SERO-4910 file (N, C-alpha, C, O; in steps of 0.05 Angstrom, whole numbers):
BEGIN
 pado doro    nc1    nc2    nc3   cac1   cac2   cac3    cc1    cc2    cc3    oc1    oc2    oc3
  Met    A  -2157   1088   -434  -2160   1096   -406  -2160   1127   -405  -2140   1139   -414
  Pro    A  -2181   1139   -393  -2181   1169   -391  -2159   1179   -372  -2149   1164   -356
  Ile    A  -2153   1205   -375  -2132   1217   -359  -2139   1216   -329  -2121   1212   -313
  Asp    A  -2164   1220   -322  -2172   1220   -294  -2166   1193   -281  -2157   1192   -258
  Asn    A  -2170   1171   -295  -2164   1145   -284  -2134   1141   -280  -2126   1128   -261
  Lys    A  -2118   1151   -299  -2089   1149   -296  -2079   1164   -272  -2062   1154   -257
  Leu    A  -2090   1189   -268  -2081   1204   -245  -2090   1191   -219  -2076   1192   -199
  Thr    A  -2114   1180   -219  -2124   1166   -195  -2106   1142   -189  -2100   1136   -165
  Ala    A  -2098   1128   -209  -2081   1104   -205  -2053   1113   -194  -2041   1099   -178
  Leu    A  -2043   1136   -203  -2017   1145   -194  -2017   1156   -166  -1998   1154   -152
  Thr    A  -2040   1168   -158  -2040   1181   -132  -2054   1164   -111  -2056   1174    -88
  Ser    A  -2063   1141   -117  -2076   1125    -96  -2054   1111    -79  -2036   1099    -89
  Phe    A  -2057   1113    -53  -2039   1102    -34  -2052   1079    -18  -2047   1075      5
  Lys    A  -2069   1064    -32  -2084   1043    -19  -2067   1017    -17  -2074   1000     -1
  Ser    A  -2047   1016    -32  -2030    992    -32  -2014    991     -6  -2001   1011      1
  Pro    A  -2013    969      8  -1998    967     33  -1968    971     28  -1954    981     46
  Thr    A  -1958    962      5  -1930    966     -1  -1922    995     -3  -1901   1003      7
  Val    A  -1939   1011    -16  -1934   1040    -18  -1935   1053      9  -1919   1070     16
  Gln    A  -1955   1046     25  -1958   1057     52  -1934   1051     70  -1924   1068     84
  Ile    A  -1925   1026     69  -1902   1018     85  -1877   1032     75  -1860   1041     91
  Ser    A  -1874   1035     49  -1850   1048     38  -1849   1077     46  -1828   1087     54
  Ile    A  -1871   1091     44  -1872   1119     52  -1867   1122     82  -1853   1141     91
  Thr    A  -1878   1104     98  -1873   1105    127  -1844   1101    133  -1833   1115    150
  Leu    A  -1831   1082    120  -1803   1077    125  -1785   1100    116  -1766   1107    130
  Ile    A  -1792   1113     94  -1777   1137     85  -1780   1159    105  -1760   1173    112
  Leu    A  -1804   1164    115  -1808   1185    135  -1794   1180    161  -1782   1198    173
  Leu    A  -1795   1155    170  -1781   1147    195  -1750   1150    191  -1737   1159    210
  Ala    A  -1740   1143    168  -1711   1145    163  -1703   1175    163  -1682   1182    173
  Leu    A  -1720   1192    151  -1715   1220    150  -1715   1232    178  -1697   1248    184
  Ile    A  -1734   1226    194  -1736   1236    221  -1712   1226    238  -1700   1241    252
  Gly    A  -1706   1201    235  -1683   1189    250  -1657   1202    242  -1640   1207    259
  Gly    A  -1653   1206    216  -1628   1218    207  -1625   1247    216  -1603   1255    224
  Met    A  -1646   1262    215  -1644   1290    224  -1640   1291    254  -1625   1309    263
  Thr    A  -1652   1274    269  -1648   1273    298  -1619   1266    304  -1607   1279    322
  Phe    A  -1608   1247    291  -1581   1238    295  -1562   1261    288  -1543   1266    303
  Tyr    A  -1567   1275    266  -1549   1297    257  -1549   1320    278  -1528   1329    286
  His    A  -1573   1328    287  -1575   1351    306  -1564   1343    333  -1552   1360    347
  Thr    A  -1568   1318    342  -1557   1310    367  -1526   1310    367  -1514   1320    385
  Asn    A  -1515   1300    346  -1485   1300    344  -1474   1328    340  -1452   1334    350
  Asp    A  -1489   1345    327  -1480   1373    323  -1479   1387    351  -1460   1402    356
  Arg    A  -1499   1382    367  -1499   1395    394  -1477   1383    412  -1465   1398    427
  Lys    A  -1472   1357    410  -1450   1345    425  -1423   1356    417  -1406   1362    434
  Leu    A  -1419   1360    391  -1394   1371    381  -1391   1400    390  -1369   1408    398
  Met    A  -1412   1415    389  -1411   1443    398  -1404   1445    428  -1388   1461    436
  Ala    A  -1417   1427    444  -1411   1428    473  -1382   1420    479  -1369   1433    496
  Ala    A  -1371   1401    464  -1343   1394    468  -1325   1417    459  -1305   1422    473
  Asn    A  -1331   1430    438  -1315   1453    429  -1317   1477    448  -1297   1491    451
  Val    A  -1340   1481    460  -1343   1503    479  -1326   1497    504  -1312   1514    514
  Asp    A  -1327   1472    513  -1310   1464    536  -1281   1467    530  -1265   1476    547
  Ser    A  -1273   1459    506  -1245   1462    498  -1237   1492    497  -1215   1499    504
  Ala    A  -1255   1509    487  -1249   1537    485  -1246   1550    512  -1229   1567    517
  Ile    A  -1263   1542    531  -1262   1553    558  -1235   1545    571  -1222   1562    584
  Ser    A  -1226   1520    567  -1201   1512    579  -1177   1526    566  -1156   1529    579
  Lys    A  -1180   1535    541  -1158   1549    527  -1160   1579    531  -1142   1594    522
  Gly    A  -1181   1589    543  -1184   1618    548  -1197   1632    525  -1195   1657    523
  Ile    A  -1210   1618    507  -1224   1630    484  -1253   1636    492  -1265   1621    507
  Asp    A  -1263   1658    482  -1291   1666    488  -1310   1644    478  -1311   1639    454
  Pro    A  -1325   1632    496  -1344   1611    487  -1366   1621    469  -1378   1605    454
  Leu    A  -1373   1647    471  -1394   1657    454  -1385   1657    425  -1402   1653    407
  Ser    A  -1360   1661    420  -1350   1660    392  -1351   1632    381  -1356   1628    357
  Val    A  -1347   1612    398  -1350   1584    390  -1379   1578    384  -1386   1565    364
  Arg    A  -1397   1587    402  -1425   1583    398  -1435   1595    372  -1451   1584    357
  Cys    A  -1425   1619    366  -1433   1633    342  -1423   1620    316  -1434   1624    295
  Ser    A  -1401   1605    319  -1392   1591    295  -1411   1569    286  -1410   1560    263
  Tyr    A  -1428   1559    305  -1448   1539    298  -1475   1550    293  -1493   1536    284
  Ala    A  -1479   1576    298  -1506   1588    296  -1514   1594    268  -1497   1596    250
  Ser    A  -1539   1598    264  -1549   1607    237  -1544   1636    233  -1537   1650    252
  Ser    A  -1547   1645    209  -1541   1673    202  -1562   1692    214  -1557   1717    213
  Thr    A  -1584   1682    224  -1605   1700    235  -1605   1700    265  -1624   1710    277
  Asp    A  -1585   1689    278  -1583   1688    307  -1577   1716    318  -1555   1727    313
  Ile    A  -1595   1728    332  -1593   1755    342  -1569   1759    360  -1555   1779    358
  Ile    A  -1564   1740    378  -1542   1742    396  -1515   1744    381  -1498   1760    388
  Cys    A  -1512   1727    361  -1487   1726    346  -1484   1751    328  -1462   1760    323
  Ile    A  -1506   1762    318  -1505   1786    303  -1496   1809    320  -1479   1825    312
  Ala    A  -1507   1811    345  -1498   1832    363  -1469   1828    371  -1454   1847    374
  Phe    A  -1461   1803    375  -1433   1797    383  -1414   1805    360  -1393   1817    366
  Ala    A  -1421   1799    336  -1404   1805    313  -1402   1835    309  -1381   1845    300
  Ser    A  -1423   1850    315  -1422   1879    311  -1411   1895    335  -1407   1919    333
  Ser    A  -1406   1881    357  -1396   1895    381  -1366   1898    379  -1353   1888    361
  Met    A  -1355   1912    398  -1326   1917    399  -1311   1891    407  -1287   1890    403
  Gln    A  -1326   1872    418  -1313   1847    427  -1305   1830    404  -1287   1812    407
  Ser    A  -1318   1834    382  -1312   1816    359  -1285   1823    346  -1278   1847    344
  His    A  -1270   1804    339  -1244   1808    327  -1246   1814    297  -1227   1823    285
  Asn    A  -1270   1809    286  -1274   1813    257  -1285   1841    251  -1281   1851    229
  Ala    A  -1298   1853    271  -1310   1880    266  -1289   1901    271  -1276   1901    292
  Pro    A  -1287   1920    253  -1268   1942    258  -1277   1961    280  -1302   1964    284
  Ser    A  -1259   1971    294  -1266   1989    316  -1275   2016    305  -1263   2027    286
  Ile    A  -1297   2027    316  -1307   2053    307  -1287   2075    314  -1283   2093    298
  Ile    A  -1276   2073    338  -1257   2094    347  -1233   2095    329  -1224   2116    321
  Ser    A  -1221   2072    323  -1197   2072    307  -1202   2080    278  -1184   2091    265
  Ser    A  -1226   2074    268  -1232   2082    240  -1238   2112    238  -1232   2124    218
  Gln    A  -1248   2124    260  -1253   2153    260  -1227   2168    264  -1224   2191    254
  Ser    A  -1208   2157    279  -1183   2171    283  -1165   2172    258  -1147   2188    256
  Lys    A  -1170   2154    239  -1154   2153    215  -1162   2175    195  -1147   2181    176
  Lys    A  -1186   2187    199  -1196   2207    180  -1182   2234    183  -1188   2253    169
***
């Protein structure tokens, strides 16, 4: 059997079993990702509500769930409001 026929046999998706299997895998992947992101948002909303009731800045809670490229959280972390960023004034006065 030539190589071309072997590759054609491996890449043909004409079999209904293969088509159904691929469809089920894709549907499970989409369903799982939807479930994950929905629960992540619900958990974040509950934590923000809890932070508000405790007097914690809700933006800091939101930023704990954000990606590293979130512009709002980058600005928050570099501002004077952030507890992790050193104060420019206090670092200059130590010199």
